[in-house]
C-alpha positions in Angstrom: -13.8 -8.5 -10.4 -12.3 -12.0 -10.3 -11.3 -12.1 -13.9 -7.8 -11.3 -13.0 -7.3 -14.8 -12.3 -7.4 -15.5 -16.0 -4.6 -13.3 -17.0 -1.9 -14.3 -14.5 0.3 -16.9 -15.9 1.0 -19.6 -13.4 4.3 -20.2 -14.8 5.9 -16.9 -14.0 3.2 -15.3 -11.9 2.7 -12.1 -14.0 -0.3 -10.6 -15.7 0.2 -10.9 -19.5 -1.6 -11.0 -22.7 -3.3 -14.2 -24.0 -4.4 -15.2 -27.6 -7.9 -16.5 -28.3 -6.7 -20.2 -28.0 -5.6 -19.5 -24.4 -1.7 -19.3 -25.2 0.4 -16.6 -23.7 1.7 -13.7 -25.9 5.4 -14.0 -26.6 7.9 -12.4 -26.3 7.3 -11.2 -22.8 9.4 -9.0 -20.5 7.2 -7.8 -17.4 9.4 -4.7 -16.8 8.9 -3.3 -20.3 5.9 -1.5 -21.9 3.5 -3.7 -24.0 0.7 -3.1 -26.5 -2.0 -4.5 -24.4 -1.3 -2.5 -21.2 -2.0 1.2 -21.1 0.3 3.5 -19.0 2.2 0.8 -17.1 4.1 -2.5 -17.4 3.0 -6.0 -16.5 5.0 -6.0 -13.4 2.9 -3.1 -12.0 -0.6 -4.5 -13.2 0.1 -7.7 -11.7 -0.6 -6.1 -8.3 -3.6 -4.3 -9.4 -6.1 -6.5 -7.5 -7.0 -4.1 -4.7 -10.5 -5.9 -4.3 -8.8 -9.2 -3.4 -5.3 -9.0 -2.1 -5.5 -12.2 -0.2 -6.6 -13.9 -3.4 -3.7 -12.5 -5.3 -1.2 -13.6 -2.6 -2.6 -17.2 -2.9 -2.4 -17.2 -6.6 1.3 -16.1 -6.6 2.4 -18.8 -4.2 1.8 -17.4 -0.9 3.3 -14.6 1.3 6.9 -15.4 0.8 6.7 -15.4 -3.0 4.4 -12.3 -2.9 7.0 -10.3 -0.9 9.8 -11.5 -3.3 7.8 -10.3 -6.2 7.0 -7.0 -4.6 10.8 -6.8 -3.8 11.6 -7.3 -7.4 9.4 -4.5 -8.5 11.0 -1.9 -6.3 14.4 -3.4 -7.0 13.7 -2.6 -10.9 12.5 0.8 -9.9 9.2 0.0 -11.3 6.9 1.6 -8.7 5.7 4.6 -10.5 3.8 7.0 -8.0 3.1 9.2 -11.1 0.4 6.5 -12.4 -2.6 5.7 -10.4 -2.1 1.8 -10.6 0.9 2.0 -8.4 -0.5 4.1 -5.6 -1.6 0.8 -3.5 1.6 -1.1 -4.3 3.8 0.1 -1.3 0.8 -0.9 1.1 0.5 -4.5 -0.1 3.3 -5.6 2.1 0.9 -5.2 5.1 -1.4 -7.9 3.7 1.6 -10.3 3.4 2.7 -9.7 7.1 5.8 -7.4 6.2 4.4 -4.2 7.4 8.0 -2.8 8.0 8.5 -2.9 4.1 5.4 -0.9 3.7 6.6 1.7 6.1 10.0 1.8 4.2 8.6 2.2 0.9 5.9 4.7 1.8 8.5 7.1 3.3 10.6 6.6 0.1 7.6 7.7 -1.9 6.6 10.6 0.2 10.2 11.9 -0.3 9.3 12.2 -4.1 7.0 15.2 -3.2 8.2 18.7 -2.5 7.0 22.4 -2.5 8.5 23.4 -6.0 6.3 24.0 -9.0 6.9 20.5 -10.1 6.4 19.0 -6.7 4.1 16.2 -7.6 5.5 13.1 -9.1 2.9 13.0 -11.8 -0.4 14.4 -13.1 -2.8 15.3 -10.2 -5.9 13.7 -11.9 -8.8 14.4 -9.8 -6.4 15.3 -7.0 -5.5 11.7 -6.6 -1.7 12.3 -6.3 -2.3 14.9 -3.7 -4.9 12.8 -1.7 -2.4 9.9 -1.6 0.1 12.3 0.0 -2.2 13.6 2.7 -3.5 10.2 3.7 0.0 8.6 3.7 1.4 11.5 5.7 -1.3 10.8 8.2 -0.2 7.1 8.4 -2.9 5.2 6.4 -4.3 4.5 3.0 -7.4 2.9 1.5 -6.0 0.1 -0.7 -9.5 -0.5 -2.2 -11.8 2.3 -2.1 -15.2 1.4 -1.2 -13.9 -1.2 1.4 -14.0 0.3 4.9 -10.5 -0.4 6.0 -7.3 1.4 5.6 -3.7 -0.1 5.5 -1.2 1.4 7.9 2.0 3.1 6.5 4.6 5.4 8.1 3.2 8.8 9.3 5.0 11.9 8.3 3.4 14.2 10.9 4.0 13.9 14.6 0.3 14.8 15.3 -2.8 15.2 13.1 -6.4 15.7 14.3 -9.3 15.0 11.8 -12.3 17.0 12.9 -15.4 15.3 11.6 -18.9 16.6 10.7 -20.3 14.3 13.3 -18.5 16.3 16.0 -15.9 13.7 16.8 -12.2 14.0 16.4 -9.7 11.2 15.4 -6.2 12.1 16.5 -3.0 10.4 15.2 0.2 10.8 17.2 3.5 9.6 16.1 6.0 9.7 19.1 9.8 10.2 18.3 8.9 10.7 14.6 11.5 12.0 12.4 13.0 11.2 8.9 15.3 8.7 10.5 12.7 7.2 12.8 10.4 6.0 10.0 9.6 2.5 11.4 6.6 1.7 13.8 7.8 0.0 17.0 4.3 -0.3 18.6 1.0 1.3 18.4 -2.2 1.7 20.5 -5.7 2.6 19.5 -7.6 4.2 22.2 -5.3 3.0 24.7 -5.2 -0.7 23.6 -2.3 -2.3 21.9 -2.7 -2.3 18.0 -0.7 -5.3 16.6 -2.3 -5.3 13.1 -1.3 -3.1 10.3 -5.0 -1.7 9.2 -7.6 0.4 10.7 -11.3 0.3 10.0 -13.4 3.3 9.0 -15.5 3.1 12.0 -12.3 3.5 14.1 -11.9 7.0 12.5 -15.4 8.3 12.3 -16.2 7.2 16.0 -13.3 9.3 17.0 -10.4 8.4 19.2 -6.7 8.3 19.5 -4.1 6.4 17.4 -0.6 6.4 18.9 2.5 5.1 17.0 5.9 4.7 18.6 8.4 5.2 15.9 12.1 4.1 15.8 15.1 4.0 13.4 15.0 0.3 12.8 12.3 -2.2 11.6 10.2 -4.0 14.1 9.6 -6.9 11.9 7.1 -8.5 14.4 4.7 -5.5 14.3 1.8 -6.0 12.1 2.0 -9.7 12.2 -0.1 -10.5 15.3 -3.7 -11.8 14.8 -5.0 -11.2 11.4 -2.4 -9.1 9.4 -4.9 -9.1 6.6 -7.9 -7.0 7.3 -11.0 -9.2 7.3 -13.0 -7.2 4.8 -10.2 -7.3 2.2 
């Protein structure tokens, strides 16, 4: 799970092919398809380290450089929601302390879905395309399945109730929510301020109430208090 460190070139910060002598494959363009990467491009697969996002941030030079590289991917229109390795990418800003950018890009991706016969942005393999939508519309997403934390995005619904088999209910409320009001201004979890851009699985299964207060402009400070990176990630 840590072998990814051997395929990121410290010179340019991209995952790329290597020869048996350790030299990097040339020529190289991270935005173009290449023979040793299936269904994707190096820019996308560079971020495919969901099991250790903090480690990836460190290898890529820290939060500011990590954010800049993510920004570059979106600027080149390389976030491909139709392919699974891109699903976690919009949520990675949370780990770098720029939760407002996660909120922005999650809403952009949600807008790619519609109720027409071709309303999914890709093949719904094992229903993962639909699952991404449902979770993201509620306001959170598991960046790394198997790790019991969820990154916070931007809820699409004003109210959702998750009725669970243990008899408990977890309610998500998004006050003032709309297409324009896509940014979290503040949040509370069970009446206490939530300043971090993640939830634990226990928060949900134990039941309770998560309240987002939404607005039209980013609150760039929200998601930066305390640990903006979930401890178990």
